[in-house]
N, C-alpha and C positions, 0 to 999 in steps of 0.2 A: 502492499499500501503504499503509498505515494503521500508524501509531506502534508501538502492542502488537503490531499481528500479526509485526511485521519484528522486535522484541526478543523476541516467541516465538519465531520462526524461528531468530533466532542461539546464543539459551540450547538451542532445541535441537540445534543444531549442535553447539555446544560441548559438550554431553553426549556426545552420538554419539559426538566426534574424543576425548576423553578415556576413553570405554570401549573404544574399537578401537587405542588407544593403548596401555594396559593390557595388554591381553591381545598384546597384540603384541611387547610388548616382556618380557612374565615370560620366565625363563631356565629351561633345561632342561638341563645340561648335563652328556654322555657322559662321564666321564674314568676313565681305566684304569689303577691305579696299585699300585706292588710290596705283595704279599699278605705278604714277608718283613718289610717295614722294622713294618706292624700286628703281625705275633708278636713283633716286638723291641720295639716300643712297649709291648707286653702283657707282657710278663717286666719292662723296666726297672720300668712303674709298677707291679709285682706283682700285677695281675690276671690272668693268666694263668700259674697254677702249675707248669704245666709235666705234671700228672697226664693231662692228656686232648694228644693229637697233632693238629694239622691239615694235610691234605691236600687240594690243591686235584685238580680231575678234570687225568688228566694229567702228574702229578706220582709219582716212585715209593715205595713207601709199604713198611714193612715187613710181613711173610705176616698173614695176615687169616684169626682162624681163625674167627670168626663176625660176619657183617651181622648190625646187627639192625633199627631204625625208618627211615627217610628222615624228616628234620624241616626245616624252614624259619624264616627267623628275616624281618624287615623293621621294620629300624630308621631313626629319623630322630634328627637333631639342629637343633639351630641353629644357621647357619653366619655371622651377621652378625658383622664385626669380624675373622674367621677365611678364610685361604685356601680354596678350595677343595680344597689335598691336606690341611690338617692337620683341617678340618670332617671329611674325607672318615675319615681314617686313626682320628678319634676314635669316629663311628657304625659303625665297623667293627670296631674291638676292641669297642664294644657287644654287637656279632653273633654275635660269635665268644665273649665272655662268657657269653651264650644260650645257645650253643648246647656249651659246658664243662660249664656247668649240669646240663642238661637230659643228657648223657652220663654225666657221675659220675650222677646219678640211675637210668641204667637199667645202671651197670656196667661201660660203653664207655669203654676209652682212646683213643679215636681218633675223627676224624671224618674221613671217605674221599669222595674224587668231590666234592668241593665247589662248588660255580659260582655265580656272580651269578645272580637270578635278579629283576630290578628288573621290575615288572610283567608277571609270569611270560614274561619273554621273556630265556632262557638266554642266559648267555656264558660261555665254558668259557676255561680261558687256565691253563695250569700254571705261570704265574709274578705273574700280575695279579687281580685284582678290579675288579668297577665300583662306580662308586658315582654316584649323580647328584646335582647343584648345583643350584638353585635360586635367587633372590634373597636367601630369609632359611634357606633348611633345607636340608642333605644329608640324603642316604638312603640305604641299601646294603641290600640284601635277597638272600639266602646259602639255598641249597638242599644238604644234603649226608645221609651216611649212617653210623650211628652203628656202630660197628666196636668187636670186639677186638681188636686185633694180639698177637701171639707177639714 
């Protein structure tokens, strides 16, 4: 084998190895964290004003007088330099702020039956939400129904 052919084969092998290594180490960790922690963070930061209440599917809710539309959010945040939990709390808060804003615009005072809906795969828990974390990003997708409670 001549020198330039062996150099080409070595370069091709290295490139192929690098390509497969980067995809093999891609991270997509499914985390489940307490929903109550996000609500508390939102209230402490003044981002959730209390005009809209949030209820995960399976949680007890006040009596519902009217169900309005169902909607979903899909938020991402930079996770570099943050623990998965911290990044997930902030991105989940961003999702709740979006739901709060839409609820207010509809005249709703609650979002009920909230489920995580990452990549359109539902995760329902009466206590936790799902957040996916990768090497540089974390994401939360929530789906819920706007409602008026008594």
